[in-house]
N, C-alpha and C positions, 0 to 999 in steps of 0.2 A: 354291570350297569349299562344303560342304553346310551348310544352315541350316534348322532347324525353325521355322516361323512360329508364334509363340505367340499373337498376337492382332493385330487391326487397330487402328490408331490414327488420331486426327484428322489430316487432311492427305492421306489416301488411300494410306498405306503400311502395310506389315505390320512387326511387331516380332519380332526374333529375337535370338540371341546367337552371337557368335564369340569363343571363348576367354573366356567370361564377360563380354564387353563387348557392350553393346547395339548392334544394327545395325538399320537401316531399309531395307526393300526395297519398291519399287513393284510393282504389278500381281500381287499374291499374295493368298492367302486364308488365314485362320487355320487351322492344322492341316496345312498343306502342307509337304512337304520339297522344298527348292529348291536349285539351284546358283547361286551369285552371285559377282560380282567386286566388290571394294572399290574405289570410285571417289573417296572422300574420307574422310580420317581426322580426327576431332575428338578433343578431350581425353577425352570421356566416351562417344563413340559413333562408329559407322561409317555412312557413306552407301554403299549398295550398288546394283549393277545386276543385274537378274534375267537369268540366262543360260538356264537350263532348269528346268522343273518336273519333279522326279523322282517325286513322289507327289502327283497332283492331288487337290483337294477334289471331293467329289460335286457341289458347287455351281458348279464351273468350267464356263463355256460359251464358245462361239466368239464373239468380238467381231464384231458385224455391220459395223462401220465399218473401212474399209481404212486409215484414218489413226490408228487407236487405238494408243497408246503413243508416237506421234510428236507428234500434236496435244496441246496442253495443256488442252483443254476437258473431257476425260473422265478418270475415274479407275477406274470400276467396270464397264466394259462386259464384262469377263471373268467377271463374277459374276452369277448369276441374280438377278432383281429381288427375289424373296422374301428371299434372303440379304442383298442390299444393305440392305433395311429392318431386318433383324435386326442387322447390323453397326452401322448408325446408332443404333439403340436402345441397343446395348451401349456405344458411344462416348459417347452423350449421358449415360447414367447414370454411367459411369466418370468423365467430365469434371466433372460436377456434384458428385460425392462427393469426388473427389480435390482439386479446386481450392476448392470451396465448403464442404467438410465438412458436407454437407447430409443424408446418410444417407437418400436417396431409394431405395426398393427396386424401383420399377416405373414404367413409362410407362403411363398409364391408357388411352391410345388412340393407334393409329397410323393415319394417313390416307394411303394410297398414292395415287400419281398414276394417273388413269384410263388413261393411256398413258405408259410410261416413255421413249418417244421422241416426236419431233415436237411437243414441248410448248412450246418457247420462242417467245414472241411478239416477242422483241427480241434483237438481236445487234449486236456491235461488231466489224467486220472491220478487220484491219490491211492497209495497202497499202504496198508498197515496189517502185517500178517497175512491172513486170508481175505481181508477186506479189500475191495476194489471199487472205487466210486468217486464221489465228489463230497466236498465239505457241506455240512449244514450251514445255513445262513448265520453269519456272525458267530461261527464256532469252528473248532478244529476237529470236531467229531465227524467221522466219515460215514456217509450214507452208502451202504453196500448195494450196488445196482446190478441188474442184468440187462437193462436196456436204457437208452436215452433217445427220446423222440426229437431232439434237436440235431442229432448227428447224421451226417451223410450215411447212406445205407451201409456201405462197406465198413465204415468205422463202427456202426452199431452192431453189425454182425461179428465184429472182432472181439467183443467183450467176453463172450463165452469161452473162446479159445484162449484169451489172455488169462482168464481165471484158472483154466486147466494148466496152462503153462507155468503159472506161479508155483504149482505143486512140485515142479522139477527143479526149482531154483533154491539151492540151500541158502544163498544170500539173496534176500528179497530186496527189490528196489523200493524207494520211497515214493516215486512217481513214474508213470509211463505216459509219454506224449505220443500222439498219433496225428499224422497229417496225410490226407488223401487228395490228390489233384483232380481236376476235371477230366484228366486223361486216365484216371483210376490207377495212378502210381502212388504207392504208400511208403512213407518213411516212419520208423519207430525209434523213439528215444527211451532208453532205460536210465533213470536217474538214481544215483546212489549217494550216500553221505560220505563215501570214501572210495578210493580206487583199489583195484586188484589186477592180477596179471592175465586171467583167462576167463572168458565167458563160456559157460558150458553148452550153449546151443548155437547152431549155425543158421544161415539164411533158410536152408531147406526145412529146418524144424519150425521156424517162424511161419513159413508159408503153409506148412502142413497143419500146424496147430491153430494159427491165428487167421491168416488171410493170404490167398494166393497172389494178391496185388502187391505184397511187400517186396520192395526192391533194395532196401537198405536199412541198416540198424546202426545206431550210435549208442555207445555206453558212456555215460557222463558222471562225473563227480560234482556234487553241488556244494559250493562254499559260499554261504550267505545267499545273495541273489545271483551269483555267477555260476555258470556251468562250464566245466572243463572236460572235453572229450578225451578218453584214454583208450578206447577200443572202437574200431570201425569195421563193420561187416557189410559187404556189398556196396552199392552206390550210396553216395552221401548227398545226393541231390535228386530232384524229380522235376518234371516239366508240366507247366500249365500252357494252355493255348486259348487266346481270346481274339475274336474277330472284331476289328475296329476299322471303320472306313474302308470296307472291302479288303482289308489286309489281315491275314492271320498272324497275330503277334505271339511269338513263343517266349515263354519265360522259364529260365532255369531257376529253381528255388532250392537252395542248400538246406541241409538239415538244421543249420544254425540261423537261417534267414526267416523272413516273415512274408506272408502273402495274405491278402484280405480274407477274412474268416467266412463270410457269407457267399457261397459259390453262386447263388442266383443274382447277387448284387454287384459282383465285380465289374461286369460289362456296363451295368447301369451307372456305377460310380464314375467310370472312365468317360462315358458319354456325357454325363452331366457336367463334368469338368471341362471336357472339350467344347461343349456348347458355349462356355464362357470365354474360350479362346477365340474371340470373334474377329480377329484380324491376324495378319502375319507379324507376330512380335519378333523383334530383332534378337533379343537375348532373354531367355527364361531361366530363372532359378527355381528348381524343384527341391525344396528343403524337406528333410526327413523322408527321402525318396524310396527307401527300401531297395528292392531288386529292380526298380524302374517301372513299377506298375503304371504310374501316370507319366513318368519321364518319356518313355518310348512313344506312347500315343501322341503326346503333345508335340513331339518332334515332327510329326506329320503335318503340323500346321504352323510351325515356327522355324526361324532360320537357325538358331542355335539354342540348345538346352543343356544346362549343367545340373546334374543331380548331386546333392550333398547328403551324405549318410554316414553315421558313426559306426555302424556295424560292418566290420571289414569283410565278412563273408557275403553280406548283401552287396557290397561294392564290387567284390569279385564276380558275383552273379550278374550285376548290372553291366559290367564291362563285357562279360561273356554274352549277355543278351543283345547288346548293341551290335556285336559282330554276327551273332546268330541270325539277326533280322536284317543285317545289311544297312544299319543306320550310320551315316557319316557325320551327322550334325549333333551328336550326343557325347557328353563327357560325364564320367562319374568320379567323384572325389571323396575320399574318406576324411570327414571332419565333423565336428560337433556344431551343428547349425546354430545352436543357442549360445555358443561361447566363442567360436572362431570368427569373430567379426572382421578381423584384419583380412582374412581370406575373402569374405563376402565383399569387402570394399574394393577388391581388385576387379570386380565385375560391375557392369552398368546395366542391370536388368530393367526392362520396361514392364515385365510381368514376373511376379513371384507367386509360386504355388507352394502351399505348405500343409502338411498333415502331421502335426506335432503329437506327442504323447498326451495322456490325460492331464498332465500338469500344465499344458499349454505352452505359451511362448515365454522365454526368459526376458528380463528387463533389457538386457543388452540387445537382443534381437528386435524387441519392440522399438527401441531407439533407432536402430538401423533402418527399420521399415518406415519410421516416421521421418527420418532425416535424409534418406537417400533420394536425391532429386530425380533420378532417372526412372524410378518406379511409377508407372501409370496405373497399375491394376494389381490387386491381390486376390487370389482364390484361396480361401481358408477352409480346409476340411477338418472338422472337429468331432471328437468322440466324447466331449464333456461340455455341456452347455454352461456350466458355472465358470470354467476357465475361459471359454469362448467369450462370455459376457464381460469378464474382466479385461480381456485383451482388446475387444472391440471398443470398450469405453476409452481406451488409450488411443487406438488407431483413428477414432473419429476426429481427433485433433487435425488430421490431414486428409482423411478419406471419408467418402460417403458410402453407406451400405446400399448397394443397388439391388441386390436380390438375396433371398434366404430360402434354401431348400432343405427338406428333411428326407434323408434316405435311410430306410429302416434296415440296418445291418444286423440287428439283434432282436428279432421277434420273440415274444414271450418273456422278455426281460425289460428292465427299466432303462437300459442304455439307449442313448440318443445320439445318432450320427447326423451331422448337418454340414451344409456347404454354404458359406457366406462369400459373396462377391463384392469387393470394394473397389472404388475408383477415386482418384484424387479429386477433391472438391475444388471449387473455384479459388479458394484461398490456398490450396495445396500446391 
């Protein structure tokens, strides 16, 4: 049946109507007339499958990846990059105003990715027997791939070697994680559902089969959502380097730590946050700080910076990184920023920077931010507009939203990264 796509919605689909009932269709663009099949009927909406595009949008392009629509990694390869950014801007504003009742009428700045492809420095591959790839969307079926256009070049080149390597492993992993820094150092994680005593291959085999850039391997057992390392081969950390304010900041990133995924946007993210550090703040709390990606650069413009992070490996990296770069005004503490409010109350920050997980800020942390009198300004980096809207709706009790930026960390996907800057209002 025919459907006119009225708008794009968060999650990568388009919204239309069938007999006045809302329907959601993947791989479409707002304004298009399409032919669809209903695949699932809910009480208030239909889930549909795209059959044909009857009247295509001027922004429709040919997807360059042969796995597009099968692999669950991408949502927007059929849309020109300029239009992708416009869609994300519209969804960000609509979500903030609908959920948060915020009445924001514009995004102050959009920061596109230098390259909308080959940007990912990290990937998690699924393995099942001889299959190596990614899940289908909304499925546990693996799409067997031999290339991925989102991956940094050396990661993409490693896929063929990994496939060959699997033939030599009697015990097959269930996942393989790859991470490659901007200094082209690569770490590999093999994930198993159980532990064993000996891994049959060494670092030289991985270098020969997979990629010469590999410097370390970790063999992990997966229990639920937790990973426990039981074999280490080679180095268990790699290094990143980012030039900020004429200073080359070096970051050690352990195999169990995290660094921003889009290699083209790391420097841009740091610079956009630093732009909002518009005076010499006395004490800055950087919550969910990781290895100090933002903590260290902020210390160039503030008197004292405290990074709070729950990942002990990231905290170890952060402490190493402050010494590596010679920063004296930085401290890293292992704690859960969403729960350890007693710890946060020991400080008197005038600036709080936070980059929480997709679930956003806890109620306890929201109450802390609202009630802590010393806080003058908040810089909130978000990867989920829905939880950002929920949190901003609470924070507006004491803060005014002064600016909103969209930084595209995940081109070709529906994911939206944004930076909101808040300052205490007159009544705050």
